[in-house]
N, C-alpha and C positions, 0 to 999 in steps of 0.2 A: 899148551905153551909152553913155551918157561917165563916162570917168571924169577924176579931180584926182593926182595928187600938189601937195602941198605941200614947199619949195626955203628947208629955214635954211638964208639969210645968212648964215652962220655957221657953218661947218660941226664938229659935234664930230672930235675924233682928228685933225684938219692934213686934214682936204674929202680924204680915200684910200679911203673905202671908200661905190657913191652906189650906192642904188638900181634893179634896172631888172623893166621888163613889160613884158612879149613884146606885147602887145597897145596899138595908141596911145593917148596918153592928154595932157591938159595940167600945164603946170607953173604951184602959184604963187610963185613968191614972197613969203616974208616976214619977216620979221626975226631975231634966234637958229638958239641947235643943235635937233641932235635932244631934247631936254628941253624947254632956250630958250621953243621954239617953241606948245607947249600949256601952258608955267607960266606964268610971268613974262609971255610972250607975247600969250597965250590972250586976251584979246581975238581983238587983232590979225587973231592967224589965221582966226579967228571972222567977221571983218571979213571977209577974204579972201574965204577961207565962199561967204560968202553974197554978194556981188560974180559967185559966181562958176560963182553958182548961181541969181544972179537974170541972168547974162545965156544961162542958159537958157532962158529964160522958170520958172524959177520964178519962186514968192513967200516965199521963208521968214523969218518972221517971227521980231522977239525974243523973249527969255518963254513960244518956247506947248513942252505942253504936247503928248505923247505920248496919245490920249484914252483909248487903249488898258492902258496901267498908273500912266502920274500920270506920269511920271517929263519929263527936259525938262533 
């Protein structure tokens, strides 16, 4: 199963710590740090994830809702 990791261009805490995984994964660079890439830069982060999914052949659409829960 493909895995992706977002990487903020500005690391929190001076960039001294980075997560690692034992399995292969793709890295997608996005602006911000650990917190701001999910808050201030959420649209850009979501766009980068959509591009990655599209490259895998997935067809993500903005505004889709989970048909079982209504979340989205």
